[in-house]
Structures are given as C-alpha cells and as structure tokens.
C-alpha positions as CSV (number, residue, x, y, z in Angstrom):
1,X,197.5,152.6,106.0
2,X,196.8,151.7,109.7
3,X,193.6,149.6,110.0
4,X,191.5,150.9,112.9
5,X,188.1,149.7,114.1
6,X,186.2,152.0,116.4
7,X,183.6,150.2,118.5
8,X,181.0,152.3,120.4
9,X,179.2,150.5,123.2
10,X,176.8,153.3,124.1
11,X,173.3,152.5,122.8
12,X,172.3,156.2,122.4
13,X,173.5,157.9,119.3
14,X,173.0,161.3,121.0
15,X,175.6,160.4,123.7
16,X,178.9,162.0,124.4
17,X,180.4,158.6,123.6
18,X,179.1,159.0,120.0
19,X,180.8,162.4,119.8
20,X,184.0,160.9,121.1
21,X,183.8,158.1,118.5
22,X,183.2,160.6,115.6
23,X,186.0,162.9,116.8
24,X,188.4,160.0,116.9
25,X,187.3,158.7,113.5
26,X,187.6,162.0,111.7
27,X,191.1,162.7,113.1
28,X,192.4,159.2,112.4
29,X,191.2,159.4,108.7
30,X,192.7,162.9,108.4
31,X,196.0,161.3,109.6
32,X,195.9,158.6,107.0
33,X,194.3,155.6,108.7
34,X,191.7,153.4,107.3
35,X,188.8,153.3,109.8
36,X,185.7,151.2,110.2
37,X,183.0,151.9,112.7
38,X,180.7,149.6,114.8
39,X,177.9,151.1,116.8
40,X,176.8,148.2,118.9
41,X,173.5,149.8,119.8
42,X,172.7,150.1,116.1
43,X,173.3,146.4,115.3
44,X,170.3,144.0,114.8
45,X,171.0,141.0,116.9
46,X,169.7,139.0,119.9
47,X,172.1,139.8,122.8
48,X,171.0,136.8,124.8
49,X,173.3,133.8,124.5
50,X,170.3,131.6,125.0
51,X,172.0,128.2,125.2
52,X,175.3,129.1,126.6
53,X,178.0,127.1,124.9
54,X,175.9,124.0,124.7
55,X,174.3,124.9,121.4
56,X,175.5,127.4,118.8
57,X,173.1,130.1,117.8
58,X,173.2,131.4,114.2
59,X,175.1,134.6,114.0
60,X,173.1,137.5,112.6
61,X,174.5,139.4,109.5
62,X,175.3,142.4,111.7
63,X,177.4,140.3,114.0
64,X,179.2,138.6,111.1
65,X,180.1,142.0,109.6
66,X,181.3,143.3,113.1
67,X,183.5,140.3,113.5
68,X,184.9,140.8,110.0
69,X,185.8,144.4,110.9
70,X,187.4,143.3,114.2
71,X,189.5,140.6,112.5
72,X,190.4,143.0,109.7
73,X,191.7,145.6,112.2
74,X,195.2,146.2,113.5
75,X,194.1,148.5,116.3
76,X,190.8,148.6,118.2
77,X,189.1,151.5,120.0
78,X,186.5,150.5,122.5
79,X,184.4,153.3,123.8
80,X,181.7,152.9,126.4
81,X,180.1,154.4,129.5
82,X,180.5,152.8,132.9
83,X,177.1,151.7,134.1
84,X,176.8,149.8,137.3
85,X,180.6,149.6,137.3
86,X,180.6,147.8,134.0
87,X,179.5,148.0,130.4
88,X,176.0,148.5,129.0
89,X,173.9,145.4,128.6
90,X,173.9,145.5,124.8
91,X,177.7,145.6,124.8
92,X,178.0,142.6,127.1
93,X,175.5,140.8,124.9
94,X,177.7,141.6,121.9
95,X,180.6,139.9,123.5
96,X,178.5,136.9,124.7
97,X,177.1,136.4,121.2
98,X,180.1,137.3,119.0
99,X,183.3,136.4,120.9
100,X,182.8,132.7,120.8
101,X,185.1,129.7,120.9
102,X,186.7,129.2,117.5
103,X,186.0,132.9,116.6
104,X,187.8,135.0,119.3
105,X,189.6,132.2,121.2
106,X,190.1,128.5,121.2
107,X,190.5,126.1,124.1
108,X,192.6,122.9,124.2
109,X,192.1,119.7,126.2
110,X,194.6,120.9,128.8
111,X,192.2,123.6,130.0
112,X,194.2,126.5,128.6
113,X,193.1,128.8,125.8
114,X,194.7,130.7,122.9
115,X,193.4,134.1,121.8
116,X,192.6,134.4,118.1
117,X,192.9,138.2,118.0
118,X,196.6,138.4,118.5
119,X,198.8,140.9,116.7
120,X,196.3,143.6,117.5
121,X,196.5,146.5,119.9
122,X,193.7,148.4,121.6
123,X,192.6,151.5,123.4
124,X,189.7,151.7,125.9
125,X,187.9,155.0,126.5
126,X,185.5,154.9,129.4
127,X,183.1,157.7,130.4
128,X,181.3,158.0,133.8
129,X,178.5,160.2,134.8
130,X,179.0,160.6,138.6
131,X,182.2,158.6,139.2
132,X,185.7,159.9,139.4
133,X,188.7,157.9,138.2
134,X,190.1,158.0,141.7
135,X,187.0,156.5,143.2
136,X,186.6,154.0,140.4
137,X,190.2,152.8,140.9
138,X,190.5,152.9,144.6
139,X,187.0,151.8,145.8
140,X,185.9,149.7,142.9
141,X,189.3,148.4,141.7
142,X,188.4,149.5,138.1
143,X,186.1,146.5,137.9
144,X,184.6,147.1,134.5
145,X,187.9,147.9,133.0
146,X,189.4,144.7,134.4
147,X,186.5,142.8,132.7
148,X,187.0,144.3,129.3
149,X,190.8,144.6,129.3
150,X,191.8,141.4,131.1
151,X,188.8,139.2,130.9
152,X,187.9,139.8,127.3
153,X,190.5,141.5,125.1
154,X,193.7,140.1,126.6
155,X,192.1,136.7,126.9
156,X,191.4,136.8,123.2
157,X,195.0,137.8,122.4
158,X,194.8,141.6,122.1
159,X,197.9,143.3,123.6
160,X,199.3,146.8,124.2
161,X,196.1,148.1,125.6
162,X,195.9,151.8,126.6
163,X,193.1,153.2,128.8
164,X,191.4,156.5,129.4
165,X,188.8,157.6,131.9
166,X,186.6,160.6,131.3
167,X,184.4,161.7,134.2
168,X,182.5,162.6,136.1
169,X,180.6,164.0,133.1
170,X,177.7,165.3,135.3
171,X,180.1,167.9,136.8
172,X,182.1,168.6,133.6
173,X,181.7,172.0,131.9
174,X,181.4,172.3,128.2
175,X,185.0,173.7,127.9
176,X,186.3,170.6,129.6
177,X,184.4,168.3,127.3
178,X,185.9,170.3,124.3
179,X,189.3,169.9,125.8
180,X,188.8,166.1,126.0
181,X,187.7,166.0,122.4
182,X,190.9,167.8,121.3
183,X,192.9,165.2,123.3
184,X,190.9,162.4,121.6
185,X,191.8,163.9,118.2
186,X,195.5,164.0,119.2
187,X,195.3,160.4,120.3
188,X,193.7,159.3,117.1
189,X,196.3,161.1,115.0
190,X,199.1,159.4,117.0
191,X,197.4,156.0,116.7
192,X,197.0,156.4,112.9
193,X,200.7,157.1,112.4
194,X,202.2,154.6,114.9
195,X,203.1,151.2,113.5
196,X,203.6,148.3,115.9
C-alpha cells in the first residue's frame, strides 16, 4: 500500500482546510492507501525555537510522533492557508522545532547540506481568503509557496512536489467549494494508486 501522511497546518478544526484534509484521507483510504494524519494545531508543543541551533530543546512526544509519521511516509500532503503571504505561525513553529539538523537534513563542513527526507514526493494545497492565484503569483511571486516548497521540503530532500491553489475563498460559492472537494478526492485516489 502507498504510505501517505496528510499534514494540516490550519489551527482551526472548523476550517475548510480540515474539510479538504478529511476528503483527501477518505478517498486515499478508499483507493487502497495507508494514511496517517497530523493536525499541527492539535499537537502539544512549544513552537518557539528558543535557543536557535545553539542548544537543542527536548522534542515533545507529539513532535516525535509527527516526525515518525513523516519519515514513515512515501508521499506527503501539506495543506495550509496563506496568511500574510505565508503559513500560520504554529506551522512555521512546527518546522522550526521538528525539522532540525540530523533529523530532516544534515550539513557538512563544506557548507553544503543533504536532505534526509529523500525518496519522498509531496503535494501542497494552499487556500487563500481574499487572494487570487494570479495576484499571488504575479505580485507576490508565490512567496509562501517558495518558502515551503524550495526552502523547506526540497532542502530536506523531498522531490516531485505538486501544488494547488484554492481561492479566493471569501468569494467562492458553496457549489465551487464542493467542486474543489471532488477534485481533491480525485487527486487522492490518483496519489494512492501511483507508485514512484
């Protein structure tokens, strides 16, 4: 079975992001995948990397379990809203605390690094309240997407990353949201059956 981890970066369980995550999960399972779920907003951890890289903070049990699920996976689904052109604070804190040297990447004395999450693919699903994909891409050069895709996932070795933009949600009618959820289910089914 394809091993998929779905990571939801929206802190609110009542959000459309949560609905997207659950739609993806149910379809992937129906299509034969093994799926694990990480709701970052539900984890119990300190998002502040208090000492930077000078002193290692003890990883809380929820972070250890999340890292176990991420390393277990073959395919990662990252779902989050675009807030201030980036990800929610709790999601950024998750990366700061969990994606550490020796865990998600390692550096050598030559100043280069090696990702420790290689042989994994990913899909990023972004939602935006009042931002269109065209404005996000042309005026803001997809800044938050660049951070997650290039600055974090690819840096840590993840490859074959597909992206989707859903918005602006404030102008989206219910029938359009339902249409997106059907598309998410199709994507999940495809992901579950596709082997790298």
